ZAKOLDO-384638 format. One record per residue (C-alpha): y, z, x; residue number from 0. Coordinates in nm, 4 decimals. Each point is the difference from the previous one (the first is absolute). Layout:
// residues N
<pt v="Y" w="Z" u="X" resi="NUM"/>
...
***
This chain:
// residues 394
<pt v="-13.2388" w="4.2496" u="5.0632" resi="0"/>
<pt v="-0.2820" w="-0.2103" u="-0.1434" resi="1"/>
<pt v="-0.2247" w="0.1222" u="-0.2797" resi="2"/>
<pt v="-0.3539" w="-0.0776" u="-0.1114" resi="3"/>
<pt v="-0.2173" w="0.1349" u="-0.2834" resi="4"/>
<pt v="-0.3638" w="0.0300" u="-0.0989" resi="5"/>
<pt v="-0.1659" w="-0.2552" u="-0.2246" resi="6"/>
<pt v="0.0545" w="0.0970" u="-0.3640" resi="7"/>
<pt v="-0.3364" w="-0.1538" u="-0.0913" resi="8"/>
<pt v="-0.1648" w="0.3089" u="0.1521" resi="9"/>
<pt v="0.1495" w="0.2094" u="-0.2769" resi="10"/>
<pt v="0.2088" w="0.2074" u="0.2388" resi="11"/>
<pt v="0.3660" w="0.0738" u="-0.0325" resi="12"/>
<pt v="0.2237" w="-0.1964" u="0.2384" resi="13"/>
<pt v="0.0312" w="0.1613" u="0.3409" resi="14"/>
<pt v="0.2695" w="-0.0959" u="0.2437" resi="15"/>
<pt v="-0.0013" w="0.0443" u="0.3722" resi="16"/>
<pt v="0.2509" w="-0.0527" u="0.2739" resi="17"/>
<pt v="-0.0390" w="-0.2883" u="0.2399" resi="18"/>
<pt v="0.2104" w="0.0243" u="0.3186" resi="19"/>
<pt v="0.2844" w="-0.2463" u="0.0278" resi="20"/>
<pt v="-0.0344" w="-0.2769" u="0.2514" resi="21"/>
<pt v="0.2109" w="-0.2960" u="0.1099" resi="22"/>
<pt v="-0.1580" w="-0.3369" u="0.0726" resi="23"/>
<pt v="0.3158" w="-0.1657" u="0.1284" resi="24"/>
<pt v="0.0505" w="0.0715" u="0.3705" resi="25"/>
<pt v="0.3411" w="0.1311" u="0.1045" resi="26"/>
<pt v="0.2501" w="-0.2617" u="0.1116" resi="27"/>
<pt v="0.0375" w="-0.0245" u="0.3777" resi="28"/>
<pt v="0.3137" w="0.1362" u="0.1597" resi="29"/>
<pt v="0.0382" w="-0.3165" u="0.2089" resi="30"/>
<pt v="0.2107" w="-0.2841" u="-0.1462" resi="31"/>
<pt v="-0.1877" w="-0.2491" u="-0.2176" resi="32"/>
<pt v="0.1497" w="-0.3086" u="-0.1633" resi="33"/>
<pt v="-0.0983" w="-0.0356" u="-0.3695" resi="34"/>
<pt v="0.2058" w="-0.2931" u="-0.1186" resi="35"/>
<pt v="-0.0030" w="-0.3790" u="-0.0404" resi="36"/>
<pt v="-0.0196" w="-0.2444" u="0.2857" resi="37"/>
<pt v="0.2308" w="-0.2498" u="-0.1717" resi="38"/>
<pt v="0.3145" w="0.0470" u="-0.2103" resi="39"/>
<pt v="0.1590" w="-0.2708" u="-0.2140" resi="40"/>
<pt v="0.3676" w="-0.0278" u="-0.0881" resi="41"/>
<pt v="0.2329" w="-0.2749" u="-0.1231" resi="42"/>
<pt v="0.2842" w="-0.1220" u="0.2241" resi="43"/>
<pt v="0.2997" w="0.2327" u="-0.0196" resi="44"/>
<pt v="-0.1747" w="0.2534" u="-0.2229" resi="45"/>
<pt v="0.0005" w="0.3651" u="0.1043" resi="46"/>
<pt v="-0.2788" w="0.1282" u="0.2242" resi="47"/>
<pt v="-0.0863" w="0.3671" u="-0.0507" resi="48"/>
<pt v="-0.3257" w="0.0881" u="0.1701" resi="49"/>
<pt v="-0.1035" w="0.3580" u="0.0699" resi="50"/>
<pt v="-0.2595" w="-0.0122" u="0.2768" resi="51"/>
<pt v="-0.3130" w="0.1697" u="-0.1392" resi="52"/>
<pt v="-0.1410" w="0.2110" u="0.2833" resi="53"/>
<pt v="-0.1885" w="0.3258" u="-0.0409" resi="54"/>
<pt v="-0.0203" w="0.2693" u="0.2640" resi="55"/>
<pt v="0.1715" w="0.3128" u="0.1168" resi="56"/>
<pt v="0.3779" w="0.0108" u="-0.0295" resi="57"/>
<pt v="0.2491" w="-0.0428" u="0.1540" resi="58"/>
<pt v="-0.0724" w="-0.3688" u="0.0534" resi="59"/>
<pt v="0.2079" w="-0.2498" u="0.1958" resi="60"/>
<pt v="0.0026" w="-0.3684" u="-0.0963" resi="61"/>
<pt v="0.0968" w="-0.3159" u="0.1872" resi="62"/>
<pt v="-0.0465" w="-0.3732" u="-0.0633" resi="63"/>
<pt v="-0.0389" w="-0.2579" u="0.2738" resi="64"/>
<pt v="0.1621" w="-0.3379" u="-0.0722" resi="65"/>
<pt v="0.1843" w="0.1192" u="-0.3133" resi="66"/>
<pt v="0.1653" w="-0.3082" u="-0.1608" resi="67"/>
<pt v="0.3760" w="-0.0390" u="-0.0127" resi="68"/>
<pt v="0.1400" w="0.1345" u="-0.3249" resi="69"/>
<pt v="-0.2394" w="0.2944" u="-0.0163" resi="70"/>
<pt v="0.0497" w="0.3555" u="0.1204" resi="71"/>
<pt v="-0.2415" w="0.2906" u="0.0499" resi="72"/>
<pt v="0.0514" w="0.3678" u="-0.0775" resi="73"/>
<pt v="-0.2056" w="0.1357" u="0.2893" resi="74"/>
<pt v="-0.0385" w="0.3479" u="-0.1519" resi="75"/>
<pt v="-0.0951" w="-0.1017" u="-0.3556" resi="76"/>
<pt v="-0.1800" w="-0.3199" u="0.0928" resi="77"/>
<pt v="0.1883" w="-0.2210" u="-0.2477" resi="78"/>
<pt v="0.0695" w="-0.3678" u="0.0755" resi="79"/>
<pt v="0.2914" w="-0.1369" u="-0.2034" resi="80"/>
<pt v="0.2417" w="-0.2933" u="-0.0139" resi="81"/>
<pt v="-0.0536" w="-0.3660" u="-0.0804" resi="82"/>
<pt v="-0.1055" w="-0.3257" u="0.1673" resi="83"/>
<pt v="0.1621" w="-0.3242" u="-0.1105" resi="84"/>
<pt v="-0.2074" w="-0.2555" u="0.1890" resi="85"/>
<pt v="-0.3474" w="-0.0941" u="-0.1243" resi="86"/>
<pt v="-0.2932" w="0.0507" u="0.2320" resi="87"/>
<pt v="-0.2683" w="0.2374" u="0.1280" resi="88"/>
<pt v="0.1424" w="0.2911" u="0.2011" resi="89"/>
<pt v="-0.2651" w="0.1739" u="0.2125" resi="90"/>
<pt v="0.0637" w="0.3461" u="0.1421" resi="91"/>
<pt v="-0.1841" w="0.3149" u="0.1079" resi="92"/>
<pt v="0.0444" w="0.3362" u="-0.1714" resi="93"/>
<pt v="-0.0350" w="0.3050" u="0.2255" resi="94"/>
<pt v="-0.0407" w="0.3581" u="-0.1243" resi="95"/>
<pt v="-0.0487" w="0.3009" u="0.2273" resi="96"/>
<pt v="-0.0098" w="0.3772" u="-0.0258" resi="97"/>
<pt v="-0.1109" w="0.2899" u="0.2163" resi="98"/>
<pt v="-0.3660" w="-0.0878" u="-0.0579" resi="99"/>
<pt v="0.0031" w="-0.3697" u="0.0806" resi="100"/>
<pt v="0.1274" w="-0.3489" u="-0.0680" resi="101"/>
<pt v="-0.0955" w="-0.3029" u="-0.2084" resi="102"/>
<pt v="0.1123" w="-0.3635" u="0.0089" resi="103"/>
<pt v="-0.0377" w="-0.2499" u="-0.2833" resi="104"/>
<pt v="0.0805" w="-0.3744" u="-0.0082" resi="105"/>
<pt v="0.2084" w="-0.0745" u="-0.3095" resi="106"/>
<pt v="0.1388" w="-0.3256" u="-0.1466" resi="107"/>
<pt v="0.2887" w="-0.0517" u="-0.2410" resi="108"/>
<pt v="-0.0273" w="-0.3349" u="-0.1794" resi="109"/>
<pt v="0.3342" w="-0.1206" u="-0.1330" resi="110"/>
<pt v="-0.0509" w="-0.2623" u="-0.2692" resi="111"/>
<pt v="-0.0807" w="-0.0429" u="-0.3672" resi="112"/>
<pt v="-0.2926" w="0.2419" u="-0.0191" resi="113"/>
<pt v="0.0178" w="0.3769" u="-0.0259" resi="114"/>
<pt v="-0.2618" w="0.2736" u="-0.0414" resi="115"/>
<pt v="-0.2265" w="-0.1756" u="0.2505" resi="116"/>
<pt v="-0.1909" w="0.3256" u="0.0254" resi="117"/>
<pt v="-0.0627" w="0.1650" u="-0.3407" resi="118"/>
<pt v="0.2454" w="0.2916" u="-0.0123" resi="119"/>
<pt v="-0.1059" w="0.3546" u="-0.0855" resi="120"/>
<pt v="0.2129" w="0.2214" u="-0.2193" resi="121"/>
<pt v="0.0223" w="0.1959" u="-0.3222" resi="122"/>
<pt v="0.0749" w="-0.1141" u="-0.3551" resi="123"/>
<pt v="0.2021" w="0.2240" u="-0.2308" resi="124"/>
<pt v="-0.1233" w="-0.1322" u="-0.3345" resi="125"/>
<pt v="-0.2734" w="0.2447" u="-0.1020" resi="126"/>
<pt v="0.2088" w="0.2911" u="0.1221" resi="127"/>
<pt v="0.3385" w="-0.0580" u="-0.1653" resi="128"/>
<pt v="-0.0471" w="-0.2757" u="-0.2547" resi="129"/>
<pt v="0.3499" w="-0.0986" u="-0.1093" resi="130"/>
<pt v="0.1681" w="0.3202" u="0.1280" resi="131"/>
<pt v="0.1062" w="-0.1181" u="0.3456" resi="132"/>
<pt v="0.2796" w="0.1700" u="0.1939" resi="133"/>
<pt v="0.1451" w="-0.0294" u="0.3476" resi="134"/>
<pt v="-0.1158" w="0.3498" u="0.0948" resi="135"/>
<pt v="-0.3600" w="-0.0719" u="-0.1035" resi="136"/>
<pt v="-0.0087" w="-0.3146" u="0.2111" resi="137"/>
<pt v="0.1637" w="0.1658" u="0.3007" resi="138"/>
<pt v="-0.2300" w="0.3034" u="-0.0200" resi="139"/>
<pt v="-0.3036" w="-0.2294" u="0.0010" resi="140"/>
<pt v="0.1347" w="-0.1889" u="0.3009" resi="141"/>
<pt v="0.0549" w="0.3277" u="0.1841" resi="142"/>
<pt v="-0.3568" w="0.1044" u="-0.0852" resi="143"/>
<pt v="-0.1392" w="-0.3050" u="0.1808" resi="144"/>
<pt v="0.1726" w="0.1264" u="0.3138" resi="145"/>
<pt v="-0.0635" w="0.3724" u="-0.0400" resi="146"/>
<pt v="-0.3698" w="-0.0383" u="-0.0896" resi="147"/>
<pt v="-0.0602" w="-0.2356" u="0.2923" resi="148"/>
<pt v="-0.0968" w="-0.2998" u="-0.2154" resi="149"/>
<pt v="0.2686" w="-0.2165" u="0.1612" resi="150"/>
<pt v="-0.1724" w="0.0520" u="0.3354" resi="151"/>
<pt v="-0.3066" w="-0.1726" u="-0.1470" resi="152"/>
<pt v="0.1800" w="-0.3046" u="-0.1353" resi="153"/>
<pt v="0.1301" w="0.1086" u="-0.3418" resi="154"/>
<pt v="0.3389" w="-0.1672" u="-0.0141" resi="155"/>
<pt v="0.0949" w="-0.0790" u="-0.3617" resi="156"/>
<pt v="0.1089" w="0.1878" u="-0.3106" resi="157"/>
<pt v="-0.0444" w="-0.2413" u="-0.2905" resi="158"/>
<pt v="0.2266" w="0.0953" u="-0.2914" resi="159"/>
<pt v="-0.1888" w="-0.1609" u="-0.2846" resi="160"/>
<pt v="0.2141" w="-0.0927" u="-0.3001" resi="161"/>
<pt v="0.2680" w="0.1940" u="-0.1905" resi="162"/>
<pt v="0.3083" w="-0.1271" u="0.1838" resi="163"/>
<pt v="0.0798" w="-0.2527" u="-0.2687" resi="164"/>
<pt v="-0.0110" w="0.1841" u="-0.3323" resi="165"/>
<pt v="0.0710" w="-0.2070" u="-0.3113" resi="166"/>
<pt v="0.1164" w="0.2120" u="-0.2921" resi="167"/>
<pt v="0.1096" w="-0.0794" u="-0.3518" resi="168"/>
<pt v="0.3704" w="0.0142" u="-0.0881" resi="169"/>
<pt v="0.1217" w="0.0843" u="-0.3484" resi="170"/>
<pt v="0.1223" w="-0.3585" u="-0.0454" resi="171"/>
<pt v="-0.3477" w="-0.1434" u="0.0656" resi="172"/>
<pt v="0.0674" w="-0.1174" u="0.3539" resi="173"/>
<pt v="-0.2136" w="0.1025" u="0.2967" resi="174"/>
<pt v="0.1613" w="0.2329" u="0.2532" resi="175"/>
<pt v="-0.1217" w="-0.0543" u="0.3544" resi="176"/>
<pt v="0.0595" w="0.2332" u="0.2918" resi="177"/>
<pt v="-0.0931" w="-0.0527" u="0.3634" resi="178"/>
<pt v="0.0519" w="0.2217" u="0.3043" resi="179"/>
<pt v="-0.1233" w="0.0700" u="0.3515" resi="180"/>
<pt v="-0.0862" w="0.3285" u="0.1677" resi="181"/>
<pt v="0.3043" w="-0.0330" u="0.2289" resi="182"/>
<pt v="0.2424" w="-0.1186" u="-0.2721" resi="183"/>
<pt v="0.0400" w="-0.3456" u="0.1535" resi="184"/>
<pt v="0.1798" w="-0.2465" u="-0.2297" resi="185"/>
<pt v="-0.2414" w="-0.2016" u="-0.2150" resi="186"/>
<pt v="0.1189" w="-0.3538" u="-0.0725" resi="187"/>
<pt v="-0.1419" w="-0.1987" u="-0.2896" resi="188"/>
<pt v="-0.0095" w="-0.3323" u="-0.1792" resi="189"/>
<pt v="-0.1256" w="-0.0849" u="-0.3495" resi="190"/>
<pt v="-0.0712" w="-0.3712" u="0.0455" resi="191"/>
<pt v="-0.2847" w="0.0286" u="0.2500" resi="192"/>
<pt v="0.2121" w="-0.0909" u="0.3015" resi="193"/>
<pt v="-0.0129" w="0.2019" u="0.3223" resi="194"/>
<pt v="0.2547" w="0.2873" u="-0.0033" resi="195"/>
<pt v="0.2490" w="0.0049" u="0.2857" resi="196"/>
<pt v="0.2848" w="0.2226" u="0.1130" resi="197"/>
<pt v="0.2210" w="-0.1925" u="-0.2446" resi="198"/>
<pt v="-0.2232" w="0.0854" u="-0.2955" resi="199"/>
<pt v="0.0991" w="0.2887" u="-0.2300" resi="200"/>
<pt v="-0.1204" w="0.3520" u="0.0763" resi="201"/>
<pt v="-0.1850" w="0.2242" u="-0.2452" resi="202"/>
<pt v="0.2424" w="0.2914" u="-0.0199" resi="203"/>
<pt v="-0.1693" w="0.1942" u="-0.2787" resi="204"/>
<pt v="-0.1867" w="-0.2206" u="-0.2463" resi="205"/>
<pt v="0.0190" w="-0.3601" u="-0.1099" resi="206"/>
<pt v="-0.0572" w="-0.1068" u="-0.3608" resi="207"/>
<pt v="-0.2178" w="-0.3054" u="-0.0613" resi="208"/>
<pt v="-0.0061" w="-0.1589" u="-0.3447" resi="209"/>
<pt v="-0.1800" w="-0.3330" u="0.0522" resi="210"/>
<pt v="-0.2717" w="-0.1608" u="0.2116" resi="211"/>
<pt v="0.0686" w="0.0485" u="0.3700" resi="212"/>
<pt v="-0.1664" w="-0.0030" u="0.3409" resi="213"/>
<pt v="0.1304" w="0.3138" u="0.1678" resi="214"/>
<pt v="-0.0065" w="0.0011" u="0.3796" resi="215"/>
<pt v="0.1230" w="0.2918" u="0.2093" resi="216"/>
<pt v="0.0416" w="0.0658" u="0.3699" resi="217"/>
<pt v="0.1453" w="0.2905" u="0.1987" resi="218"/>
<pt v="0.2393" w="-0.0961" u="0.2811" resi="219"/>
<pt v="0.0780" w="0.2688" u="0.2560" resi="220"/>
<pt v="0.2981" w="0.0295" u="0.2332" resi="221"/>
<pt v="-0.2216" w="-0.0339" u="0.3087" resi="222"/>
<pt v="-0.1114" w="-0.3433" u="-0.1191" resi="223"/>
<pt v="-0.3399" w="0.1123" u="-0.1273" resi="224"/>
<pt v="-0.1121" w="-0.1834" u="-0.3105" resi="225"/>
<pt v="-0.2592" w="0.1340" u="-0.2439" resi="226"/>
<pt v="-0.2662" w="-0.2141" u="-0.1611" resi="227"/>
<pt v="0.1221" w="-0.1833" u="-0.3100" resi="228"/>
<pt v="-0.1406" w="0.1139" u="-0.3337" resi="229"/>
<pt v="-0.0443" w="-0.2477" u="-0.2848" resi="230"/>
<pt v="-0.0547" w="0.0824" u="-0.3673" resi="231"/>
<pt v="-0.0068" w="-0.2514" u="-0.2822" resi="232"/>
<pt v="0.1403" w="0.1560" u="-0.3167" resi="233"/>
<pt v="-0.0892" w="-0.1696" u="-0.3277" resi="234"/>
<pt v="0.1574" w="0.0889" u="-0.3330" resi="235"/>
<pt v="-0.1755" w="-0.0286" u="-0.3335" resi="236"/>
<pt v="0.0928" w="0.1574" u="-0.3311" resi="237"/>
<pt v="-0.2027" w="0.3054" u="0.1064" resi="238"/>
<pt v="0.1738" w="0.0510" u="0.3337" resi="239"/>
<pt v="0.1756" w="0.3338" u="0.0413" resi="240"/>
<pt v="-0.0949" w="0.1051" u="-0.3534" resi="241"/>
<pt v="-0.1520" w="0.3460" u="-0.0688" resi="242"/>
<pt v="-0.3803" w="0.0066" u="0.0283" resi="243"/>
<pt v="-0.2292" w="0.2745" u="-0.1293" resi="244"/>
<pt v="-0.3658" w="0.0354" u="0.0991" resi="245"/>
<pt v="-0.2315" w="0.1156" u="-0.2787" resi="246"/>
<pt v="-0.3013" w="0.0453" u="0.2310" resi="247"/>
<pt v="0.0110" w="0.1780" u="0.3343" resi="248"/>
<pt v="-0.0014" w="-0.1926" u="0.3247" resi="249"/>
<pt v="-0.2110" w="0.1186" u="0.2936" resi="250"/>
<pt v="0.1852" w="0.2881" u="0.1719" resi="251"/>
<pt v="-0.0411" w="-0.1593" u="0.3436" resi="252"/>
<pt v="0.1492" w="-0.3315" u="-0.1142" resi="253"/>
<pt v="0.2811" w="0.0963" u="-0.2389" resi="254"/>
<pt v="0.2788" w="-0.0449" u="0.2573" resi="255"/>
<pt v="0.3325" w="-0.0402" u="-0.1876" resi="256"/>
<pt v="-0.1736" w="0.0028" u="-0.3349" resi="257"/>
<pt v="0.0488" w="-0.2204" u="-0.3033" resi="258"/>
<pt v="0.3315" w="-0.1501" u="0.1160" resi="259"/>
<pt v="-0.1914" w="-0.1866" u="0.2730" resi="260"/>
<pt v="-0.1362" w="-0.2287" u="-0.2714" resi="261"/>
<pt v="0.3444" w="-0.1404" u="-0.0809" resi="262"/>
<pt v="0.2072" w="0.0312" u="0.3169" resi="263"/>
<pt v="0.0179" w="-0.3726" u="0.0759" resi="264"/>
<pt v="-0.2030" w="0.0395" u="0.3210" resi="265"/>
<pt v="-0.3518" w="-0.1327" u="0.0466" resi="266"/>
<pt v="-0.2748" w="0.1402" u="0.2198" resi="267"/>
<pt v="-0.2047" w="-0.1850" u="0.2603" resi="268"/>
<pt v="-0.3643" w="0.0357" u="0.1043" resi="269"/>
<pt v="0.0618" w="0.3572" u="0.1199" resi="270"/>
<pt v="-0.0505" w="0.2215" u="-0.3037" resi="271"/>
<pt v="0.1216" w="0.3117" u="0.1872" resi="272"/>
<pt v="0.3632" w="-0.1025" u="0.0416" resi="273"/>
<pt v="0.1314" w="0.1597" u="-0.3195" resi="274"/>
<pt v="0.0577" w="-0.3341" u="-0.1711" resi="275"/>
<pt v="-0.3213" w="0.0428" u="-0.2032" resi="276"/>
<pt v="-0.1222" w="0.2697" u="-0.2398" resi="277"/>
<pt v="-0.3699" w="0.0859" u="0.0053" resi="278"/>
<pt v="-0.2306" w="0.1089" u="-0.2832" resi="279"/>
<pt v="-0.3603" w="0.1190" u="0.0091" resi="280"/>
<pt v="-0.1926" w="0.1095" u="-0.3071" resi="281"/>
<pt v="0.3080" w="-0.0756" u="-0.2103" resi="282"/>
<pt v="0.1806" w="-0.3181" u="-0.1033" resi="283"/>
<pt v="0.3571" w="-0.1090" u="0.0469" resi="284"/>
<pt v="0.1699" w="0.0603" u="-0.3334" resi="285"/>
<pt v="0.3758" w="-0.0393" u="0.0319" resi="286"/>
<pt v="0.2804" w="-0.0161" u="-0.2577" resi="287"/>
<pt v="0.3190" w="-0.1804" u="0.1005" resi="288"/>
<pt v="0.3232" w="0.0715" u="-0.1884" resi="289"/>
<pt v="0.2109" w="-0.3162" u="0.0036" resi="290"/>
<pt v="0.2978" w="0.1995" u="-0.1320" resi="291"/>
<pt v="0.0711" w="-0.2379" u="-0.2881" resi="292"/>
<pt v="-0.1878" w="-0.2565" u="-0.2104" resi="293"/>
<pt v="-0.0900" w="-0.2769" u="0.2464" resi="294"/>
<pt v="-0.1891" w="-0.3259" u="-0.0424" resi="295"/>
<pt v="-0.3031" w="-0.0462" u="0.2271" resi="296"/>
<pt v="-0.2893" w="-0.2470" u="0.0096" resi="297"/>
<pt v="-0.1977" w="0.0985" u="0.3106" resi="298"/>
<pt v="-0.1097" w="0.3038" u="0.1961" resi="299"/>
<pt v="-0.1327" w="0.0052" u="0.3541" resi="300"/>
<pt v="-0.1368" w="0.2410" u="0.2567" resi="301"/>
<pt v="-0.1580" w="-0.0151" u="0.3457" resi="302"/>
<pt v="-0.3082" w="0.1736" u="0.1373" resi="303"/>
<pt v="-0.1047" w="0.0670" u="0.3588" resi="304"/>
<pt v="-0.3718" w="-0.0478" u="0.0679" resi="305"/>
<pt v="-0.1839" w="0.1470" u="0.2992" resi="306"/>
<pt v="-0.3635" w="0.0261" u="-0.1051" resi="307"/>
<pt v="-0.1121" w="0.1784" u="0.3169" resi="308"/>
<pt v="0.2369" w="0.2833" u="-0.0939" resi="309"/>
<pt v="-0.1325" w="0.0100" u="-0.3608" resi="310"/>
<pt v="0.3117" w="-0.1801" u="-0.1286" resi="311"/>
<pt v="-0.0670" w="-0.2609" u="-0.2676" resi="312"/>
<pt v="0.1869" w="-0.2369" u="-0.2274" resi="313"/>
<pt v="0.0814" w="0.0790" u="-0.3606" resi="314"/>
<pt v="-0.2776" w="-0.0190" u="-0.2585" resi="315"/>
<pt v="0.2476" w="-0.0902" u="-0.2744" resi="316"/>
<pt v="0.3543" w="0.0396" u="-0.1259" resi="317"/>
<pt v="0.1800" w="0.0423" u="-0.3311" resi="318"/>
<pt v="0.3697" w="-0.0375" u="-0.0846" resi="319"/>
<pt v="0.1398" w="0.1848" u="-0.3006" resi="320"/>
<pt v="0.3561" w="0.0167" u="-0.1344" resi="321"/>
<pt v="0.1953" w="0.2453" u="-0.2117" resi="322"/>
<pt v="0.3416" w="0.0471" u="-0.1550" resi="323"/>
<pt v="-0.0079" w="0.3809" u="0.0014" resi="324"/>
<pt v="-0.2276" w="0.0899" u="0.2905" resi="325"/>
<pt v="-0.2573" w="0.1525" u="-0.2353" resi="326"/>
<pt v="-0.1617" w="-0.2781" u="-0.2011" resi="327"/>
<pt v="-0.1279" w="-0.2813" u="0.2231" resi="328"/>
<pt v="-0.1552" w="-0.3344" u="-0.0880" resi="329"/>
<pt v="-0.2033" w="-0.2206" u="0.2304" resi="330"/>
<pt v="0.1442" w="-0.3367" u="0.1023" resi="331"/>
<pt v="-0.2324" w="-0.1056" u="0.2847" resi="332"/>
<pt v="-0.3233" w="0.1018" u="0.1702" resi="333"/>
<pt v="-0.2383" w="-0.1208" u="0.2700" resi="334"/>
<pt v="-0.3382" w="0.1088" u="0.1302" resi="335"/>
<pt v="-0.1345" w="-0.0563" u="0.3492" resi="336"/>
<pt v="-0.3602" w="0.0121" u="0.1260" resi="337"/>
<pt v="-0.1146" w="0.2421" u="0.2664" resi="338"/>
<pt v="0.0785" w="-0.1243" u="0.3483" resi="339"/>
<pt v="-0.2744" w="-0.1705" u="0.2000" resi="340"/>
<pt v="-0.0843" w="0.0762" u="0.3602" resi="341"/>
<pt v="0.1492" w="-0.3326" u="0.1140" resi="342"/>
<pt v="0.3290" w="0.0428" u="-0.1877" resi="343"/>
<pt v="0.2833" w="0.0208" u="0.2490" resi="344"/>
<pt v="0.2166" w="0.2942" u="0.0926" resi="345"/>
<pt v="0.3744" w="-0.0381" u="-0.0361" resi="346"/>
<pt v="0.2773" w="0.0081" u="-0.2582" resi="347"/>
<pt v="-0.0860" w="-0.1275" u="-0.3486" resi="348"/>
<pt v="0.2676" w="-0.1033" u="-0.2524" resi="349"/>
<pt v="-0.0592" w="0.0319" u="-0.3743" resi="350"/>
<pt v="0.2241" w="-0.1555" u="-0.2672" resi="351"/>
<pt v="-0.0434" w="0.0383" u="-0.3752" resi="352"/>
<pt v="0.1976" w="-0.2416" u="-0.2166" resi="353"/>
<pt v="0.0651" w="0.0366" u="-0.3731" resi="354"/>
<pt v="0.2295" w="-0.1207" u="-0.2757" resi="355"/>
<pt v="0.3589" w="0.1239" u="0.0426" resi="356"/>
<pt v="0.0508" w="0.3472" u="-0.1438" resi="357"/>
<pt v="0.3001" w="0.2313" u="-0.0128" resi="358"/>
<pt v="-0.0597" w="0.3654" u="0.0789" resi="359"/>
<pt v="0.1423" w="0.2979" u="0.1873" resi="360"/>
<pt v="-0.3198" w="0.1593" u="0.1317" resi="361"/>
<pt v="-0.2890" w="-0.1713" u="0.1782" resi="362"/>
<pt v="-0.3314" w="0.1653" u="0.0770" resi="363"/>
<pt v="-0.2149" w="-0.1558" u="0.2730" resi="364"/>
<pt v="-0.3601" w="0.1177" u="0.0277" resi="365"/>
<pt v="-0.1958" w="-0.1109" u="0.3076" resi="366"/>
<pt v="-0.3662" w="0.1025" u="0.0174" resi="367"/>
<pt v="-0.1518" w="0.1209" u="0.3259" resi="368"/>
<pt v="-0.3577" w="-0.0499" u="0.1167" resi="369"/>
<pt v="-0.1703" w="0.3125" u="-0.1387" resi="370"/>
<pt v="-0.3420" w="-0.0824" u="0.1511" resi="371"/>
<pt v="-0.0218" w="-0.1827" u="0.3307" resi="372"/>
<pt v="-0.2468" w="-0.2936" u="-0.0199" resi="373"/>
<pt v="-0.3623" w="0.0221" u="0.1168" resi="374"/>
<pt v="0.0557" w="-0.2154" u="0.3111" resi="375"/>
<pt v="0.2449" w="0.2528" u="0.1494" resi="376"/>
<pt v="-0.1008" w="0.2976" u="0.2137" resi="377"/>
<pt v="0.1923" w="0.2286" u="-0.2381" resi="378"/>
<pt v="-0.1629" w="-0.1393" u="-0.3137" resi="379"/>
<pt v="0.0526" w="0.2075" u="-0.3109" resi="380"/>
<pt v="0.3026" w="0.1868" u="0.1297" resi="381"/>
<pt v="0.3464" w="-0.0638" u="-0.1491" resi="382"/>
<pt v="0.2012" w="-0.2506" u="0.1988" resi="383"/>
<pt v="0.3668" w="0.0109" u="0.0872" resi="384"/>
<pt v="0.2623" w="-0.2152" u="-0.1697" resi="385"/>
<pt v="0.3265" w="-0.0662" u="0.1861" resi="386"/>
<pt v="0.2806" w="-0.1539" u="-0.2078" resi="387"/>
<pt v="0.3501" w="-0.1067" u="0.0907" resi="388"/>
<pt v="0.2994" w="-0.1485" u="-0.1741" resi="389"/>
<pt v="-0.0300" w="-0.0521" u="-0.3724" resi="390"/>
<pt v="0.2166" w="-0.2971" u="-0.1015" resi="391"/>
<pt v="0.1239" w="-0.0910" u="-0.3478" resi="392"/>
<pt v="0.1613" w="-0.3368" u="-0.0736" resi="393"/>
***
């Protein structure tokens, strides 16, 4: 039901009336119609799993003329699976028919170094689950693509965004890392940046990391399927894995794992939505780090992510303060930065404040956000966002 009301400028009270519902989208035809890519890319020997996207009345029967060796077809479900080891272009014809008609579609599988030759359609979990991913949530979303008919129109991917590797702080100051898959496949890892293999150790529960490392993980399944390899550079400073307390609130949409993100040893990239950054708007980053014991430091650093089109700007200034008791702080370094110009680049900015060596237990880092977007910007006068990641102390 749609609603409308009278113009309030006439001095009348709002009046609402019913407008009949109507649908602009025509109903889908009952005859088979192919709704998928014309070309499919896969690497030699990698698994092929292609559900033929055809809409129309069910039941539907599928066949493929000139299906390459190594592939099989489930004629009832319309799923092509298997693998092809030899490079090349494999041309075939997909046929779908039901009681209302029949459709034929030329289709090519290109076996080589390029994949995703046609931009894939799917669904991303991030805004729905954040860091609370489970196997049942992923499987229920995959089933929904089938049950709601989206798979018949080319939706073929569930993208589980983040949360499988979850660094946490151990009591001894090391970083605990976990990694898992939705089907409990063994996850092999290395810490020196080399490619994990079947001979590499498996993450059984958690692994404890206490020094700089390049963590790479890969899931190896019994059927020979190999997941993509993840890579995370972990850098330790004197702040890493230490308790962090925020004195000003972060933006509720960009809090993610909270204050601990600022000292987890992991750095964010250009994508500020991954959970590696914390966002502020209308407030500043004001964080206190408890080093646990009197510790000598002579520099403090932090990184910002800038995306001016999304109202995200660099810091306008920073101050470093130290304390022995966590109550009385004294300033040891400060910097100010001018408002960004229209031609300043987007990207990741690194800030480092150096000062004479000082011994302290508590360190307060204050990073100022852009409280009034510059005149040249379409959102001039509004508060800008500040995204900060990884405070380092050395």
